[in-house]
C-alpha positions as a LaTeX table, in Angstrom:
\begin{tabular}{lrrr}
\hline
Residue & $x$ (\AA) & $y$ (\AA) & $z$ (\AA) \\
\hline
Unk1 & $-0.21$ & $-0.12$ & $-0.06$ \\
Unk2 & 1.49 & 3.13 & $-1.16$ \\
Unk3 & 1.09 & 6.48 & 0.94 \\
Unk4 & $-1.82$ & 8.04 & $-0.89$ \\
Unk5 & $-3.68$ & 4.73 & $-0.21$ \\
Unk6 & $-3.02$ & 5.01 & 3.18 \\
Unk7 & $-4.04$ & 8.45 & 3.25 \\
Unk8 & $-7.12$ & 7.68 & 1.41 \\
Unk9 & $-7.86$ & 4.79 & 3.92 \\
Unk10 & $-7.31$ & 6.82 & 6.84 \\
Unk11 & $-9.57$ & 9.61 & 5.91 \\
Unk12 & $-12.28$ & 6.85 & 5.26 \\
Unk13 & $-11.79$ & 5.66 & 8.94 \\
Unk14 & $-12.04$ & 9.17 & 10.24 \\
Unk15 & $-15.00$ & 9.76 & 8.57 \\
Unk16 & $-16.65$ & 6.42 & 9.77 \\
Unk17 & $-15.52$ & 6.95 & 13.35 \\
Unk18 & $-17.00$ & 10.60 & 13.40 \\
Unk19 & $-20.04$ & 9.40 & 11.96 \\
Unk20 & $-20.42$ & 6.80 & 14.23 \\
Unk21 & $-19.41$ & 9.01 & 17.21 \\
Unk22 & $-22.63$ & 11.59 & 15.84 \\
Unk23 & $-24.65$ & 8.28 & 15.71 \\
Unk24 & $-24.01$ & 7.56 & 19.21 \\
Unk25 & $-22.89$ & 3.90 & 18.31 \\
Unk26 & $-20.64$ & 1.88 & 19.81 \\
Unk27 & $-17.79$ & $-0.22$ & 17.38 \\
Unk28 & $-19.82$ & $-3.28$ & 18.45 \\
Unk29 & $-23.22$ & $-2.25$ & 17.73 \\
Unk30 & $-22.32$ & $-0.79$ & 14.44 \\
Unk31 & $-20.72$ & $-4.40$ & 13.65 \\
Unk32 & $-23.57$ & $-5.80$ & 14.67 \\
Unk33 & $-26.13$ & $-3.68$ & 12.43 \\
Unk34 & $-23.57$ & $-4.34$ & 9.22 \\
Unk35 & $-22.52$ & $-7.78$ & 9.75 \\
Unk36 & $-19.12$ & $-7.26$ & 10.21 \\
Unk37 & $-16.59$ & $-7.75$ & 13.32 \\
Unk38 & $-15.65$ & $-5.13$ & 15.83 \\
Unk39 & $-12.41$ & $-5.85$ & 14.80 \\
Unk40 & $-13.19$ & $-5.09$ & 11.26 \\
Unk41 & $-14.86$ & $-1.72$ & 12.31 \\
Unk42 & $-11.89$ & $-1.12$ & 14.44 \\
Unk43 & $-9.17$ & $-1.60$ & 11.65 \\
Unk44 & $-11.72$ & 0.45 & 8.99 \\
Unk45 & $-11.59$ & 3.38 & 11.55 \\
Unk46 & $-7.87$ & 3.12 & 11.74 \\
Unk47 & $-7.23$ & 2.71 & 8.07 \\
Unk48 & $-5.66$ & $-0.53$ & 8.39 \\
Unk49 & $-8.84$ & $-1.97$ & 6.68 \\
Unk50 & $-10.39$ & $-0.57$ & 3.63 \\
Unk51 & $-13.92$ & $-1.40$ & 3.11 \\
Unk52 & $-15.18$ & $-2.60$ & $-0.01$ \\
Unk53 & $-18.07$ & $-0.85$ & $-1.82$ \\
Unk54 & $-20.85$ & $-3.27$ & $-0.72$ \\
Unk55 & $-19.46$ & $-2.63$ & 2.84 \\
Unk56 & $-19.19$ & 0.96 & 2.62 \\
Unk57 & $-23.11$ & 1.28 & 1.69 \\
Unk58 & $-23.86$ & $-0.94$ & 4.49 \\
Unk59 & $-21.78$ & 1.10 & 6.83 \\
Unk60 & $-23.41$ & 4.53 & 5.68 \\
Unk61 & $-27.07$ & 2.86 & 6.31 \\
Unk62 & $-26.28$ & 1.62 & 9.60 \\
Unk63 & $-25.01$ & 5.36 & 10.38 \\
Unk64 & $-27.74$ & 6.93 & 8.74 \\
Unk65 & $-25.06$ & 8.84 & 6.41 \\
Unk66 & $-24.77$ & 8.75 & 2.41 \\
Unk67 & $-22.01$ & 6.58 & 1.30 \\
Unk68 & $-20.45$ & 9.66 & $-0.42$ \\
Unk69 & $-20.37$ & 11.29 & 3.13 \\
Unk70 & $-17.61$ & 8.47 & 3.87 \\
Unk71 & $-15.71$ & 8.79 & 0.73 \\
Unk72 & $-12.83$ & 11.55 & 0.46 \\
Unk73 & $-14.38$ & 14.30 & $-1.95$ \\
Unk74 & $-12.98$ & 13.74 & $-5.57$ \\
Unk75 & $-11.96$ & 17.33 & $-5.25$ \\
Unk76 & $-10.36$ & 17.11 & $-2.52$ \\
Unk77 & $-6.14$ & 17.52 & $-3.47$ \\
Unk78 & $-4.10$ & 14.84 & $-2.30$ \\
Unk79 & $-6.74$ & 11.77 & $-2.06$ \\
Unk80 & $-7.91$ & 10.72 & $-5.25$ \\
Unk81 & $-5.62$ & 12.21 & $-7.63$ \\
Unk82 & $-2.74$ & 10.19 & $-6.30$ \\
Unk83 & $-4.46$ & 6.44 & $-5.95$ \\
Unk84 & $-3.45$ & 4.02 & $-7.90$ \\
Unk85 & $-5.63$ & 4.09 & $-11.27$ \\
Unk86 & $-7.85$ & 0.97 & $-10.04$ \\
Unk87 & $-8.96$ & 2.87 & $-6.97$ \\
Unk88 & $-9.35$ & 6.07 & $-8.43$ \\
Unk89 & $-11.67$ & 4.40 & $-10.92$ \\
Unk90 & $-13.46$ & 2.28 & $-8.12$ \\
Unk91 & $-14.09$ & 5.51 & $-6.32$ \\
Unk92 & $-15.31$ & 7.76 & $-8.83$ \\
Unk93 & $-17.66$ & 4.70 & $-10.13$ \\
Unk94 & $-19.02$ & 4.62 & $-6.94$ \\
Unk95 & $-19.52$ & 8.18 & $-6.25$ \\
Unk96 & $-21.47$ & 8.26 & $-9.72$ \\
Unk97 & $-23.64$ & 5.24 & $-8.82$ \\
Unk98 & $-24.45$ & 7.17 & $-5.34$ \\
Unk99 & $-24.92$ & 10.51 & $-7.04$ \\
Unk100 & $-27.43$ & 8.89 & $-9.32$ \\
Unk101 & $-29.49$ & 6.97 & $-6.84$ \\
Unk102 & $-29.55$ & 10.06 & $-4.67$ \\
Unk103 & $-30.82$ & 12.16 & $-7.33$ \\
Unk104 & $-33.53$ & 9.24 & $-8.19$ \\
Unk105 & $-34.53$ & 9.40 & $-4.22$ \\
Unk106 & $-32.97$ & 5.99 & $-3.58$ \\
Unk107 & $-30.66$ & 6.85 & $-0.86$ \\
\hline
\end{tabular}
């Protein structure tokens, strides 16, 4: 994992942790609501584990936020632009899908 990917994962973790705190959920309760382990939540929040898109959507639903709220913005310097191409493509695809579903009232 390179520095850009590590920074990106750490930012997702910070956003998940912040949303969890605002939702007043423990890691254990969030884990139960998403079908993950508490250890996975800990790893995601620390940036050690990057959640795949389907888990990101589950986390967002359990936290009462939009999936895009857990992702660093595409316009934020130093995040997506420096990611490996396959990760940048995945982030862009997920962000587009979430935007489309939000416009259609599905999220």
